[in-house]
N, CA, C and O atoms as CSV, one atom per row, in Angstrom:
chain,resi,resn,atom,element,x,y,z
A,1,MET,N,N,-3.582,1.329,-8.996
A,1,MET,CA,C,-4.122,0.846,-10.241
A,1,MET,C,C,-4.863,1.989,-10.902
A,1,MET,O,O,-5.189,2.998,-10.275
A,2,GLN,N,N,-5.112,1.806,-12.150
A,2,GLN,CA,C,-5.876,2.800,-12.887
A,2,GLN,C,C,-7.232,2.219,-13.246
A,2,GLN,O,O,-7.376,1.024,-13.506
A,3,ARG,N,N,-8.211,3.092,-13.250
A,3,ARG,CA,C,-9.556,2.661,-13.612
A,3,ARG,C,C,-9.529,2.070,-15.019
A,3,ARG,O,O,-8.944,2.645,-15.937
A,4,GLN,N,N,-10.164,0.923,-15.170
A,4,GLN,CA,C,-10.250,0.289,-16.476
A,4,GLN,C,C,-10.970,1.228,-17.440
A,4,GLN,O,O,-12.034,1.758,-17.121
A,5,GLY,N,N,-10.393,1.429,-18.602
A,5,GLY,CA,C,-10.982,2.302,-19.604
A,5,GLY,C,C,-10.640,3.769,-19.438
A,5,GLY,O,O,-11.150,4.604,-20.185
A,6,ALA,N,N,-9.780,4.110,-18.465
A,6,ALA,CA,C,-9.404,5.503,-18.251
A,6,ALA,C,C,-8.649,6.034,-19.471
A,6,ALA,O,O,-7.892,5.304,-20.110
A,7,ASP,N,N,-8.864,7.295,-19.779
A,7,ASP,CA,C,-8.171,7.957,-20.877
A,7,ASP,C,C,-6.777,8.331,-20.400
A,7,ASP,O,O,-6.624,9.275,-19.625
A,8,LEU,N,N,-5.757,7.607,-20.851
A,8,LEU,CA,C,-4.393,7.815,-20.379
A,8,LEU,C,C,-3.832,9.183,-20.744
A,8,LEU,O,O,-2.836,9.614,-20.164
A,9,THR,N,N,-4.447,9.861,-21.682
A,9,THR,CA,C,-3.999,11.200,-22.060
A,9,THR,C,C,-4.714,12.295,-21.273
A,9,THR,O,O,-4.358,13.470,-21.367
A,10,ASN,N,N,-5.723,11.903,-20.496
A,10,ASN,CA,C,-6.501,12.874,-19.728
A,10,ASN,C,C,-7.027,12.213,-18.454
A,10,ASN,O,O,-8.233,12.034,-18.286
A,11,MET,N,N,-6.110,11.856,-17.566
A,11,MET,CA,C,-6.477,11.140,-16.350
A,11,MET,C,C,-7.153,12.078,-15.356
A,11,MET,O,O,-6.694,13.197,-15.129
A,12,ALA,N,N,-8.230,11.615,-14.778
A,12,ALA,CA,C,-8.921,12.333,-13.700
A,12,ALA,C,C,-8.449,11.764,-12.366
A,12,ALA,O,O,-7.946,10.642,-12.310
A,13,THR,N,N,-8.606,12.520,-11.318
A,13,THR,CA,C,-8.213,12.063,-9.988
A,13,THR,C,C,-8.841,10.705,-9.675
A,13,THR,O,O,-8.162,9.813,-9.166
A,14,THR,N,N,-10.108,10.546,-9.970
A,14,THR,CA,C,-10.814,9.307,-9.639
A,14,THR,C,C,-10.425,8.124,-10.532
A,14,THR,O,O,-10.925,7.016,-10.341
A,15,ASP,N,N,-9.541,8.350,-11.501
A,15,ASP,CA,C,-9.019,7.243,-12.318
A,15,ASP,C,C,-7.929,6.474,-11.584
A,15,ASP,O,O,-7.531,5.394,-12.019
A,16,PHE,N,N,-7.443,7.026,-10.467
A,16,PHE,CA,C,-6.425,6.365,-9.657
A,16,PHE,C,C,-7.106,5.669,-8.494
A,16,PHE,O,O,-7.894,6.277,-7.769
A,17,ILE,N,N,-6.796,4.371,-8.317
A,17,ILE,CA,C,-7.501,3.538,-7.348
A,17,ILE,C,C,-6.484,2.738,-6.523
A,17,ILE,O,O,-5.537,2.179,-7.076
A,18,CYS,N,N,-6.679,2.687,-5.227
A,18,CYS,CA,C,-5.832,1.873,-4.354
A,18,CYS,C,C,-6.002,0.400,-4.731
A,18,CYS,O,O,-7.126,-0.099,-4.788
A,19,ASP,N,N,-4.906,-0.287,-4.986
A,19,ASP,CA,C,-4.967,-1.711,-5.335
A,19,ASP,C,C,-5.480,-2.565,-4.172
A,19,ASP,O,O,-5.996,-3.660,-4.391
A,20,PHE,N,N,-5.343,-2.076,-2.956
A,20,PHE,CA,C,-5.620,-2.880,-1.764
A,20,PHE,C,C,-7.026,-2.692,-1.209
A,20,PHE,O,O,-7.543,-3.578,-0.528
A,21,SER,N,N,-7.653,-1.549,-1.490
A,21,SER,CA,C,-9.019,-1.298,-1.018
A,21,SER,C,C,-9.983,-1.022,-2.169
A,21,SER,O,O,-11.199,-1.069,-1.990
A,22,ARG,N,N,-9.447,-0.738,-3.332
A,22,ARG,CA,C,-10.198,-0.352,-4.544
A,22,ARG,C,C,-10.916,0.987,-4.349
A,22,ARG,O,O,-11.883,1.294,-5.047
A,23,ARG,N,N,-10.433,1.766,-3.400
A,23,ARG,CA,C,-10.982,3.094,-3.127
A,23,ARG,C,C,-10.471,4.079,-4.179
A,23,ARG,O,O,-9.271,4.154,-4.443
A,24,GLU,N,N,-11.396,4.832,-4.775
A,24,GLU,CA,C,-11.030,5.867,-5.741
A,24,GLU,C,C,-10.319,7.001,-5.008
A,24,GLU,O,O,-10.681,7.357,-3.887
A,25,TRP,N,N,-9.317,7.551,-5.649
A,25,TRP,CA,C,-8.601,8.670,-5.071
A,25,TRP,C,C,-9.378,9.946,-5.320
A,25,TRP,O,O,-9.770,10.234,-6.451
A,26,ASP,N,N,-9.599,10.706,-4.267
A,26,ASP,CA,C,-10.296,11.987,-4.400
A,26,ASP,C,C,-9.338,13.155,-4.166
A,26,ASP,O,O,-9.755,14.312,-4.110
A,27,GLY,N,N,-8.054,12.836,-4.029
A,27,GLY,CA,C,-7.053,13.867,-3.780
A,27,GLY,C,C,-6.965,14.290,-2.329
A,27,GLY,O,O,-6.166,15.161,-1.985
A,28,LYS,N,N,-7.785,13.678,-1.458
A,28,LYS,CA,C,-7.832,14.080,-0.056
A,28,LYS,C,C,-7.154,13.084,0.877
A,28,LYS,O,O,-7.130,13.293,2.090
A,29,PHE,N,N,-6.603,12.003,0.327
A,29,PHE,CA,C,-5.870,11.051,1.147
A,29,PHE,C,C,-4.612,10.640,0.381
A,29,PHE,O,O,-4.589,10.677,-0.849
A,30,PRO,N,N,-3.569,10.250,1.114
A,30,PRO,CA,C,-2.308,9.940,0.456
A,30,PRO,C,C,-2.320,8.593,-0.260
A,30,PRO,O,O,-2.975,7.641,0.163
A,31,LEU,N,N,-1.573,8.551,-1.354
A,31,LEU,CA,C,-1.324,7.321,-2.105
A,31,LEU,C,C,0.174,7.207,-2.325
A,31,LEU,O,O,0.860,8.211,-2.512
A,32,VAL,N,N,0.675,5.987,-2.303
A,32,VAL,CA,C,2.067,5.712,-2.643
A,32,VAL,C,C,2.049,4.839,-3.882
A,32,VAL,O,O,1.292,3.873,-3.970
A,33,GLU,N,N,2.901,5.195,-4.841
A,33,GLU,CA,C,2.938,4.468,-6.104
A,33,GLU,C,C,4.088,3.472,-6.133
A,33,GLU,O,O,5.200,3.767,-5.696
A,34,GLY,N,N,3.795,2.290,-6.657
A,34,GLY,CA,C,4.800,1.267,-6.892
A,34,GLY,C,C,5.095,1.177,-8.373
A,34,GLY,O,O,4.911,2.148,-9.106
A,35,HIS,N,N,5.548,0.029,-8.814
A,35,HIS,CA,C,5.872,-0.175,-10.227
A,35,HIS,C,C,4.611,-0.307,-11.068
A,35,HIS,O,O,3.592,-0.819,-10.606
A,36,GLN,N,N,4.694,0.152,-12.281
A,36,GLN,CA,C,3.624,0.041,-13.272
A,36,GLN,C,C,2.276,0.522,-12.746
A,36,GLN,O,O,1.235,-0.061,-13.052
A,37,GLY,N,N,2.304,1.599,-11.947
A,37,GLY,CA,C,1.070,2.233,-11.513
A,37,GLY,C,C,0.368,1.598,-10.328
A,37,GLY,O,O,-0.753,1.988,-10.004
A,38,ALA,N,N,0.994,0.631,-9.670
A,38,ALA,CA,C,0.390,0.056,-8.462
A,38,ALA,C,C,0.302,1.150,-7.400
A,38,ALA,O,O,1.213,1.966,-7.270
A,39,LEU,N,N,-0.798,1.166,-6.641
A,39,LEU,CA,C,-1.021,2.208,-5.643
A,39,LEU,C,C,-1.505,1.609,-4.331
A,39,LEU,O,O,-2.288,0.659,-4.318
A,40,ILE,N,N,-1.026,2.181,-3.225
A,40,ILE,CA,C,-1.541,1.820,-1.904
A,40,ILE,C,C,-1.873,3.109,-1.164
A,40,ILE,O,O,-1.083,4.053,-1.151
A,41,SER,N,N,-3.041,3.134,-0.553
A,41,SER,CA,C,-3.477,4.318,0.206
A,41,SER,C,C,-2.777,4.363,1.554
A,41,SER,O,O,-2.253,3.358,2.036
A,42,GLY,N,N,-2.778,5.536,2.147
A,42,GLY,CA,C,-2.215,5.695,3.482
A,42,GLY,C,C,-2.916,4.816,4.503
A,42,GLY,O,O,-2.268,4.284,5.404
A,43,ASP,N,N,-4.231,4.653,4.380
A,43,ASP,CA,C,-4.975,3.794,5.307
A,43,ASP,C,C,-4.530,2.338,5.199
A,43,ASP,O,O,-4.322,1.673,6.213
A,44,CYS,N,N,-4.385,1.847,3.973
A,44,CYS,CA,C,-3.948,0.461,3.789
A,44,CYS,C,C,-2.502,0.287,4.227
A,44,CYS,O,O,-2.142,-0.744,4.794
A,45,LEU,N,N,-1.671,1.293,3.967
A,45,LEU,CA,C,-0.277,1.229,4.394
A,45,LEU,C,C,-0.189,1.203,5.924
A,45,LEU,O,O,0.677,0.528,6.482
A,46,THR,N,N,-1.063,1.921,6.591
A,46,THR,CA,C,-1.107,1.893,8.054
A,46,THR,C,C,-1.421,0.483,8.555
A,46,THR,O,O,-0.769,-0.009,9.476
A,47,LEU,N,N,-2.402,-0.157,7.962
A,47,LEU,CA,C,-2.755,-1.533,8.347
A,47,LEU,C,C,-1.596,-2.488,8.086
A,47,LEU,O,O,-1.262,-3.317,8.933
A,48,ALA,N,N,-0.987,-2.367,6.909
A,48,ALA,CA,C,0.127,-3.240,6.541
A,48,ALA,C,C,1.310,-3.042,7.487
A,48,ALA,O,O,1.914,-4.013,7.943
A,49,PHE,N,N,1.639,-1.790,7.780
A,49,PHE,CA,C,2.763,-1.481,8.666
A,49,PHE,C,C,2.527,-2.066,10.052
A,49,PHE,O,O,3.423,-2.672,10.641
A,50,GLY,N,N,1.318,-1.880,10.567
A,50,GLY,CA,C,1.002,-2.402,11.894
A,50,GLY,C,C,1.151,-3.905,11.979
A,50,GLY,O,O,1.756,-4.422,12.918
A,51,GLN,N,N,0.605,-4.608,11.006
A,51,GLN,CA,C,0.640,-6.070,11.042
A,51,GLN,C,C,2.038,-6.612,10.760
A,51,GLN,O,O,2.527,-7.474,11.489
A,52,VAL,N,N,2.673,-6.121,9.724
A,52,VAL,CA,C,3.915,-6.727,9.256
A,52,VAL,C,C,5.153,-6.190,9.971
A,52,VAL,O,O,6.035,-6.967,10.336
A,53,VAL,N,N,5.231,-4.885,10.175
A,53,VAL,CA,C,6.414,-4.301,10.806
A,53,VAL,C,C,6.318,-4.365,12.326
A,53,VAL,O,O,7.236,-4.857,12.982
A,54,LEU,N,N,5.232,-3.879,12.884
A,54,LEU,CA,C,5.126,-3.803,14.340
A,54,LEU,C,C,4.818,-5.149,14.996
A,54,LEU,O,O,5.430,-5.511,16.001
A,55,GLU,N,N,3.873,-5.882,14.425
A,55,GLU,CA,C,3.463,-7.153,15.029
A,55,GLU,C,C,4.227,-8.348,14.472
A,55,GLU,O,O,4.088,-9.464,14.972
A,56,GLU,N,N,5.042,-8.118,13.429
A,56,GLU,CA,C,5.859,-9.158,12.790
A,56,GLU,C,C,5.033,-10.350,12.333
A,56,GLU,O,O,5.473,-11.496,12.426
A,57,GLN,N,N,3.836,-10.072,11.840
A,57,GLN,CA,C,2.977,-11.114,11.281
A,57,GLN,C,C,3.154,-11.129,9.769
A,57,GLN,O,O,3.752,-10.222,9.190
A,58,THR,N,N,2.629,-12.162,9.147
A,58,THR,CA,C,2.630,-12.227,7.695
A,58,THR,C,C,1.320,-12.829,7.226
A,58,THR,O,O,0.662,-13.570,7.956
A,59,SER,N,N,0.952,-12.502,6.002
A,59,SER,CA,C,-0.290,-13.014,5.449
A,59,SER,C,C,-0.088,-14.278,4.625
A,59,SER,O,O,-1.001,-15.095,4.509
A,60,LEU,N,N,1.098,-14.445,4.054
A,60,LEU,CA,C,1.341,-15.552,3.133
A,60,LEU,C,C,2.699,-16.190,3.379
A,60,LEU,O,O,3.579,-15.587,3.994
A,61,ASP,N,N,2.859,-17.403,2.899
A,61,ASP,CA,C,4.155,-18.075,2.925
A,61,ASP,C,C,5.065,-17.456,1.872
A,61,ASP,O,O,4.576,-16.801,0.951
A,62,PRO,N,N,6.385,-17.649,1.987
A,62,PRO,CA,C,7.322,-17.138,0.982
A,62,PRO,C,C,6.965,-17.639,-0.421
A,62,PRO,O,O,6.387,-18.713,-0.588
A,63,GLY,N,N,7.327,-16.833,-1.419
A,63,GLY,CA,C,7.087,-17.204,-2.800
A,63,GLY,C,C,5.945,-16.443,-3.449
A,63,GLY,O,O,5.556,-16.772,-4.570
A,64,TYR,N,N,5.399,-15.445,-2.788
A,64,TYR,CA,C,4.332,-14.615,-3.347
A,64,TYR,C,C,4.961,-13.522,-4.226
A,64,TYR,O,O,6.167,-13.290,-4.152
A,65,THR,N,N,4.157,-12.859,-5.046
A,65,THR,CA,C,4.618,-11.730,-5.852
A,65,THR,C,C,4.009,-10.453,-5.296
A,65,THR,O,O,2.790,-10.341,-5.162
A,66,CYS,N,N,4.862,-9.498,-4.975
A,66,CYS,CA,C,4.432,-8.217,-4.418
A,66,CYS,C,C,3.785,-7.366,-5.512
A,66,CYS,O,O,4.336,-7.213,-6.602
A,67,THR,N,N,2.623,-6.825,-5.208
A,67,THR,CA,C,1.902,-5.952,-6.136
A,67,THR,C,C,2.678,-4.665,-6.408
A,67,THR,O,O,2.614,-4.123,-7.511
A,68,MET,N,N,3.398,-4.181,-5.422
A,68,MET,CA,C,4.071,-2.894,-5.546
A,68,MET,C,C,5.396,-2.971,-6.303
A,68,MET,O,O,5.656,-2.117,-7.151
A,69,CYS,N,N,6.242,-3.966,-6.027
A,69,CYS,CA,C,7.550,-4.049,-6.692
A,69,CYS,C,C,7.581,-5.101,-7.795
A,69,CYS,O,O,8.539,-5.165,-8.566
A,70,LEU,N,N,6.546,-5.920,-7.874
A,70,LEU,CA,C,6.398,-6.964,-8.899
A,70,LEU,C,C,7.449,-8.058,-8.793
A,70,LEU,O,O,7.693,-8.777,-9.762
A,71,GLU,N,N,8.070,-8.192,-7.633
A,71,GLU,CA,C,9.089,-9.214,-7.427
A,71,GLU,C,C,8.517,-10.383,-6.632
A,71,GLU,O,O,7.622,-10.213,-5.804
A,72,GLU,N,N,9.053,-11.571,-6.902
A,72,GLU,CA,C,8.729,-12.713,-6.044
A,72,GLU,C,C,9.526,-12.519,-4.768
A,72,GLU,O,O,10.735,-12.294,-4.808
A,73,ARG,N,N,8.842,-12.608,-3.636
A,73,ARG,CA,C,9.462,-12.275,-2.348
A,73,ARG,C,C,9.351,-13.433,-1.365
A,73,ARG,O,O,8.478,-14.294,-1.478
A,74,LYS,N,N,10.269,-13.424,-0.394
A,74,LYS,CA,C,10.289,-14.453,0.643
A,74,LYS,C,C,10.102,-13.852,2.042
A,74,LYS,O,O,9.979,-14.586,3.022
A,75,ASP,N,N,10.081,-12.526,2.131
A,75,ASP,CA,C,9.930,-11.886,3.437
A,75,ASP,C,C,8.453,-11.788,3.830
A,75,ASP,O,O,7.571,-12.203,3.079
A,76,ARG,N,N,8.201,-11.235,5.015
A,76,ARG,CA,C,6.825,-11.071,5.474
A,76,ARG,C,C,6.064,-10.159,4.518
A,76,ARG,O,O,6.659,-9.366,3.789
A,77,CYS,N,N,4.742,-10.285,4.535
A,77,CYS,CA,C,3.916,-9.469,3.643
A,77,CYS,C,C,2.549,-9.234,4.254
A,77,CYS,O,O,2.165,-9.863,5.241
A,78,TRP,N,N,1.828,-8.314,3.642
A,78,TRP,CA,C,0.439,-8.047,4.000
A,78,TRP,C,C,-0.404,-8.246,2.760
A,78,TRP,O,O,-0.116,-7.695,1.697
A,79,GLN,N,N,-1.443,-9.038,2.907
A,79,GLN,CA,C,-2.388,-9.276,1.823
A,79,GLN,C,C,-3.686,-8.565,2.173
A,79,GLN,O,O,-4.193,-8.684,3.289
A,80,SER,N,N,-4.213,-7.833,1.215
A,80,SER,CA,C,-5.486,-7.151,1.436
A,80,SER,C,C,-6.528,-8.164,1.876
A,80,SER,O,O,-6.661,-9.214,1.246
A,81,PRO,N,N,-7.272,-7.880,2.940
A,81,PRO,CA,C,-8.324,-8.804,3.352
A,81,PRO,C,C,-9.486,-8.846,2.364
A,81,PRO,O,O,-10.286,-9.781,2.388
A,82,ALA,N,N,-9.584,-7.844,1.500
A,82,ALA,CA,C,-10.689,-7.781,0.553
A,82,ALA,C,C,-10.321,-8.265,-0.852
A,82,ALA,O,O,-11.189,-8.718,-1.598
A,83,TYR,N,N,-9.035,-8.171,-1.214
A,83,TYR,CA,C,-8.600,-8.502,-2.576
A,83,TYR,C,C,-7.328,-9.337,-2.504
A,83,TYR,O,O,-6.233,-8.802,-2.330
A,84,GLU,N,N,-7.480,-10.642,-2.636
A,84,GLU,CA,C,-6.351,-11.553,-2.418
A,84,GLU,C,C,-5.222,-11.360,-3.416
A,84,GLU,O,O,-4.112,-11.832,-3.167
A,85,ASP,N,N,-5.457,-10.689,-4.532
A,85,ASP,CA,C,-4.393,-10.447,-5.498
A,85,ASP,C,C,-3.532,-9.240,-5.115
A,85,ASP,O,O,-2.528,-8.978,-5.776
A,86,ALA,N,N,-3.896,-8.506,-4.076
A,86,ALA,CA,C,-3.164,-7.318,-3.638
A,86,ALA,C,C,-2.293,-7.666,-2.433
A,86,ALA,O,O,-2.790,-7.885,-1.328
A,87,ILE,N,N,-0.979,-7.713,-2.673
A,87,ILE,CA,C,-0.011,-8.134,-1.651
A,87,ILE,C,C,1.139,-7.137,-1.650
A,87,ILE,O,O,1.626,-6.743,-2.710
A,88,ILE,N,N,1.572,-6.730,-0.465
A,88,ILE,CA,C,2.718,-5.829,-0.359
A,88,ILE,C,C,3.763,-6.454,0.553
A,88,ILE,O,O,3.446,-6.920,1.647
A,89,CYS,N,N,5.010,-6.460,0.094
A,89,CYS,CA,C,6.109,-7.073,0.851
A,89,CYS,C,C,6.621,-6.120,1.934
A,89,CYS,O,O,6.337,-4.922,1.920
A,90,LEU,N,N,7.372,-6.682,2.858
A,90,LEU,CA,C,7.948,-5.914,3.958
A,90,LEU,C,C,8.797,-4.757,3.441
A,90,LEU,O,O,8.701,-3.642,3.954
A,91,ARG,N,N,9.619,-5.009,2.439
A,91,ARG,CA,C,10.486,-3.954,1.903
A,91,ARG,C,C,9.661,-2.790,1.362
A,91,ARG,O,O,9.977,-1.630,1.630
A,92,CYS,N,N,8.610,-3.089,0.603
A,92,CYS,CA,C,7.774,-2.019,0.047
A,92,CYS,C,C,6.978,-1.303,1.125
A,92,CYS,O,O,6.737,-0.101,1.017
A,93,ILE,N,N,6.567,-2.019,2.158
A,93,ILE,CA,C,5.885,-1.372,3.294
A,93,ILE,C,C,6.828,-0.359,3.930
A,93,ILE,O,O,6.438,0.778,4.196
A,94,ARG,N,N,8.071,-0.773,4.172
A,94,ARG,CA,C,9.046,0.134,4.793
A,94,ARG,C,C,9.360,1.329,3.885
A,94,ARG,O,O,9.397,2.469,4.347
A,95,GLN,N,N,9.582,1.067,2.605
A,95,GLN,CA,C,9.900,2.159,1.679
A,95,GLN,C,C,8.724,3.125,1.540
A,95,GLN,O,O,8.905,4.341,1.584
A,96,GLY,N,N,7.528,2.581,1.372
A,96,GLY,CA,C,6.348,3.419,1.218
A,96,GLY,C,C,6.061,4.243,2.458
A,96,GLY,O,O,5.701,5.416,2.361
A,97,SER,N,N,6.220,3.632,3.622
A,97,SER,CA,C,5.935,4.359,4.859
A,97,SER,C,C,6.986,5.435,5.126
A,97,SER,O,O,6.657,6.498,5.653
A,98,THR,N,N,8.229,5.178,4.774
A,98,THR,CA,C,9.270,6.198,4.932
A,98,THR,C,C,8.992,7.381,4.012
A,98,THR,O,O,9.095,8.537,4.421
A,99,LYS,N,N,8.642,7.082,2.776
A,99,LYS,CA,C,8.328,8.144,1.808
A,99,LYS,C,C,7.141,8.971,2.277
A,99,LYS,O,O,7.194,10.201,2.266
A,100,LEU,N,N,6.076,8.303,2.687
A,100,LEU,CA,C,4.866,9.014,3.099
A,100,LEU,C,C,5.081,9.786,4.397
A,100,LEU,O,O,4.557,10.888,4.554
A,101,HIS,N,N,5.842,9.221,5.321
A,101,HIS,CA,C,6.146,9.875,6.591
A,101,HIS,C,C,6.883,11.202,6.371
A,101,HIS,O,O,6.668,12.168,7.103
A,102,LYS,N,N,7.753,11.236,5.357
A,102,LYS,CA,C,8.549,12.441,5.076
A,102,LYS,C,C,7.850,13.433,4.147
A,102,LYS,O,O,8.326,14.556,3.979
A,103,ASP,N,N,6.745,13.041,3.550
A,103,ASP,CA,C,6.069,13.889,2.569
A,103,ASP,C,C,5.368,15.052,3.275
A,103,ASP,O,O,4.455,14.827,4.069
A,104,PRO,N,N,5.780,16.288,2.997
A,104,PRO,CA,C,5.183,17.439,3.691
A,104,PRO,C,C,3.737,17.722,3.289
A,104,PRO,O,O,3.046,18.490,3.958
A,105,ASP,N,N,3.280,17.107,2.204
A,105,ASP,CA,C,1.911,17.350,1.748
A,105,ASP,C,C,0.863,16.552,2.527
A,105,ASP,O,O,-0.333,16.828,2.432
A,106,TRP,N,N,1.321,15.561,3.297
A,106,TRP,CA,C,0.367,14.702,4.012
A,106,TRP,C,C,0.723,14.628,5.486
A,106,TRP,O,O,1.898,14.584,5.849
A,107,ASP,N,N,-0.282,14.613,6.321
A,107,ASP,CA,C,-0.098,14.468,7.764
A,107,ASP,C,C,-0.214,12.985,8.107
A,107,ASP,O,O,-1.187,12.550,8.722
A,108,TRP,N,N,0.799,12.217,7.696
A,108,TRP,CA,C,0.803,10.772,7.914
A,108,TRP,C,C,2.078,10.422,8.669
A,108,TRP,O,O,3.172,10.833,8.283
A,109,THR,N,N,1.926,9.665,9.740
A,109,THR,CA,C,3.100,9.224,10.494
A,109,THR,C,C,3.086,7.709,10.596
A,109,THR,O,O,2.034,7.070,10.561
A,110,LYS,N,N,4.269,7.163,10.720
A,110,LYS,CA,C,4.373,5.717,10.884
A,110,LYS,C,C,3.655,5.299,12.154
A,110,LYS,O,O,3.807,5.944,13.191
A,111,PRO,N,N,2.877,4.235,12.087
A,111,PRO,CA,C,2.193,3.751,13.287
A,111,PRO,C,C,3.200,3.271,14.332
A,111,PRO,O,O,4.326,2.894,14.006
A,112,THR,N,N,2.775,3.292,15.576
A,112,THR,CA,C,3.583,2.778,16.678
A,112,THR,C,C,2.757,1.769,17.464
A,112,THR,O,O,1.528,1.755,17.384
A,113,LEU,N,N,3.445,0.933,18.218
A,113,LEU,CA,C,2.737,-0.023,19.070
A,113,LEU,C,C,1.994,0.731,20.161
A,113,LEU,O,O,2.532,1.668,20.751
A,114,GLN,N,N,0.780,0.330,20.426
A,114,GLN,CA,C,-0.013,0.939,21.484
A,114,GLN,C,C,0.359,0.274,22.803
A,114,GLN,O,O,0.427,-0.951,22.900
A,115,GLU,N,N,0.592,1.086,23.795
A,115,GLU,CA,C,0.900,0.569,25.130
A,115,GLU,C,C,-0.399,0.055,25.775
A,115,GLU,O,O,-1.441,0.700,25.661
A,116,PRO,N,N,-0.339,-1.096,26.446
A,116,PRO,CA,C,-1.551,-1.602,27.124
A,116,PRO,C,C,-1.999,-0.630,28.212
A,116,PRO,O,O,-1.180,0.013,28.869
A,117,ALA,N,N,-3.298,-0.539,28.384
A,117,ALA,CA,C,-3.859,0.386,29.390
A,117,ALA,C,C,-3.702,-0.146,30.779
A,117,ALA,O,O,-4.117,0.504,31.739
């Protein structure tokens, strides 16, 4: 998302905000962009990937609208625990994590299941 009132002709780094945590971007952590400027941070994507892909959990019943692709979806999803309007579908989690995993500018890897001790 973009900061409300941001000058679209002169955007500052801190004008970009994760839709899922509302954390301002400082250029020091990865962001993945969806449609119409939707953004998810690497930290939020890690949480979403762990819950939805690895643990096969979901936050909502089918029929929600994904913040990232703006589509009504029926697959599993992750809803921000802090902002109920921020929802990412399984497809966008997979696409975003693949993109971020391959991005040479960030040291981000797809989460894996932790083996019990």
